[in-house]
N, C-alpha and C positions, 0 to 999 in steps of 0.2 A: 346484124353483128358479124363481123367476121369471126372468122374458125379462130385463129390465136386468140383475140378479144376475150372470146365466149371463154377458150381455156382456162386464158389468165383470172378471168373474172370467179371461177367458181372452181379454182385449184387450194384443194385440201379444204376445200367445205362442202358445208350441208346444203343439198339438194330436197326439200317437202314434195311427197308430193298428195297432194290434196286434192281425192279423188271420194265419191259417195256414190250410192248407185240407185238405182229408184225402189222405193219401197225404206232405205234409210231414212232415219231422222234428218241427220242432217243432208239429204236431199236437194238440189237444188242451187243456180249460179250465186243466190244472193248468197247463202248458205257457206259455198265455197269461196266468194270471195272476203266474209271475213275471215274463215280459215286462212286463205292465202297473208290477209293484211296480218293475223297473229303469229304465222311462220315467220313473216318479213322482221315482225317485231321481235322476235324470238332469237334470229341469226341468220335464217334463211338466205344463199346466196341467187336461190332461183325456186321456180314452183316448176313443177310436172302436173298437166294437167289434163282430164278425160271431157271430151267434147266442147263443140261451139262456142255454146252460152255461156260454161264456163270461163272459156279460154280469154273470151271478149273481155267479160265481165272482170278477172282476174289480171289483164294487163291493165286495163285501166283502174285499178284498184291501186295495185300495188308496186307497177315501173319494175317488176325485176324481168329480168329473162324467164320466160316461159318456155319450157319443153311440152309440146301437145302431143294426144293421142290420142283418136277415136275411135271406141272398143265398137266393136258389133261383128255378130254371130251370122255366120254363113252354110247353109247346109252341107256343101261341096268340099267344107275346110272345116282346121277344127285352130286353124288361125284368125284372130279375133283382134288386136293389136293394131291398127292401121290397114288392115287386108290390103285394099285394094285402092285403085287411083279416084272412087267416089271419097274418100276416107280424106283422102288428101287433096283433095281439092276443095273440101272442107278447112282442114286447118289450113291453107294457104291465105281462104278469107279470111281469117280472125289477122292475120300480120305475127301468125307466131314466131320465135326465136327458131326454134329448133322442132322437127319433127323426129317425133320416136315411132319405128315400123318393126313387128316379128322380121326377124334378121333369122329365122330357124331354119333349117333343111326342110321343113313340113312345107306340101305343096299348100298354093296359096289358092283360093276362091277364084273359079275359072281361069286357073292354070296362071297368071300371073306371075312374073319371076320379080327376084327382088333387085334385079337389075333393069328392069323394066319401069318400077316404081324408081328408084334413085333416080335412074334418067330422066325423068317426067320430072322431076320435082329441082334436079338443078339447071332443067329446060324451061321452066317457067321462075324460077325465084333464087335469090340469095340465102335461102333458108340453108339450115345446117340439117344433119341429117345422124339419126341415131338409130344404133342397131342393137333389140334386145335379141340377146341369144343366152343359148342352152348350152354349150359345149366351144371347145378350144376352138374345134373346127369350123364351126359355125362363126363362131370370132375372126379368124383370117378368113373366111369366105364373105363376109361382109364388107369387112374391107376391101376387098378386091373388088365387090359388088359396089363401091363407091358410096359406102358409109365413111361420114368423118371420126367417128369414135363409138363404141362402141360399148354395151352396160350388160350386168351379169343379169338383168331382171328374169327369166326363164328358166335359170339352173334350178333342175324340179320339178318342174310345169310340163317338161316333153318325157312323154317314157323311157326314152336313151338315152337322158340327162343323169350326172348324179343325183341321186335318193337322199335326201337328208332332211331331217326338219332344220338342222345348225345352217350357218351361211357359207356360201361357198368360199372359202377363203383362198383354196387351193386354184381353183377357175382363176380368180382375180390375178394372185400370182403368176401362174401359166401364161397368160394373155398380156399381162404389164412387163414381162420380159420383150415387146416387139409395139405394143398397142400402146394407145390411150384409153383406157377401162375406166368405167364407175362401176364402183359395186352399189350393188341392188338387188332386193332380196333377202328377206326373212332378218333384216336386221331389225331384232328386238330392243337394244338397250346402247345408250351411247360409247360404253364400253366397246362395243362389237362395232360401234361406224366410227369408231376411233384403231381399234383394231386393223380397219381395212386400209387403214395408211401403211402399214408395216408390211404387206403383201401389196404394195405397188398400186393401191387405187388412186387415181389422179381425184376423184371426189366421190361422195358418197348418197343415196339417193334414200330416202326415209321414209315409207308411205303409213301402212297400219297403225305400227306401237305409235304416231304422235297425231293422226291426224280422225282414226275412227274409236270415238270412244267407247261402243257399243263393245269393240273389240278390245280394247282394254281392260273396260270391268270385268267383261267374263274371266279376262289370265286370271283377275285379282280373285272374283268369284271363283273359279275353276279352282286355286291357289286353298284360299279359306277353306272350303270343302274339302278337300283334298287333307288338312290339316288336323280338321276336324276329325274325319274317319280315322286317322290315323291314331288321334288319340282314346278315339272308343276302342280301336285293337287293343291298346295298350294296355288301356284300363278294363280288360276281360280273364 
C-alpha cells in the first residue's frame, strides 16, 4: 500500500492495537484473530499487532491494513519494539503493510542505528515505516532517518520524556505542526480519542482500553473498591 493511500485510509479514524502476552488469558494468534475481527466490526480502520503468527492470522481474517511490530528484549538495550534487523526480517516475511519500530534516542541492541533499519526496510520492500517516539526532537529525527510518519507511543515510557498518566496531547500538537502524527499511548476513553484530533492527530491508536479485558476489569474493580472505601470513611 502506497503512503498516501494508507494515510487517506486511516485519516481521522481509529486503529486498534490487538496484542496479548504470554500468560494473558487471550494470548495466542487465534484469539488475536478474533479480537481483530471484533475491532473491524466495531469500525477500526487498521490493526496494530505484535509477532509473526498474530500478524499472519489477522491479515488473513480481517483484510485491514496491519501495522506490525515484534517486541523482544535484549540484554544490551532497553529498546524492545522492533529493535534489530532480525525482527524486521520476521515482519517482512508476513507481508505486513507498515512496520513500526522504536525511534527513540536510546541505543539499540548491537549499536544498530535507526537509519540503518529504515534503509534496510526500504532496500527490501515497499513497506511503510512508523516511528514510535517519546519527544518532539525524536519525532523530527525519526522523519529525517526515513520514517513515513510518527506515533507518540513512547511518551512517558522513556526516562527523559514527559512523565504523566494522561495522554500527551501537547506532544501530538507540537509534532502535528510539521509532520503526520498518530496519537497513541494512554488513551482510555472515546472522548480522549476524539480530542486527539483537535490537537492535529492524523489518526489514533487505542489498545489496552479496548483489547485487554483484564486491564479494563481491574479499572472497574479498583474504582468500586475506592468508592466503598470512601463511603466507609464518611460513615465513621
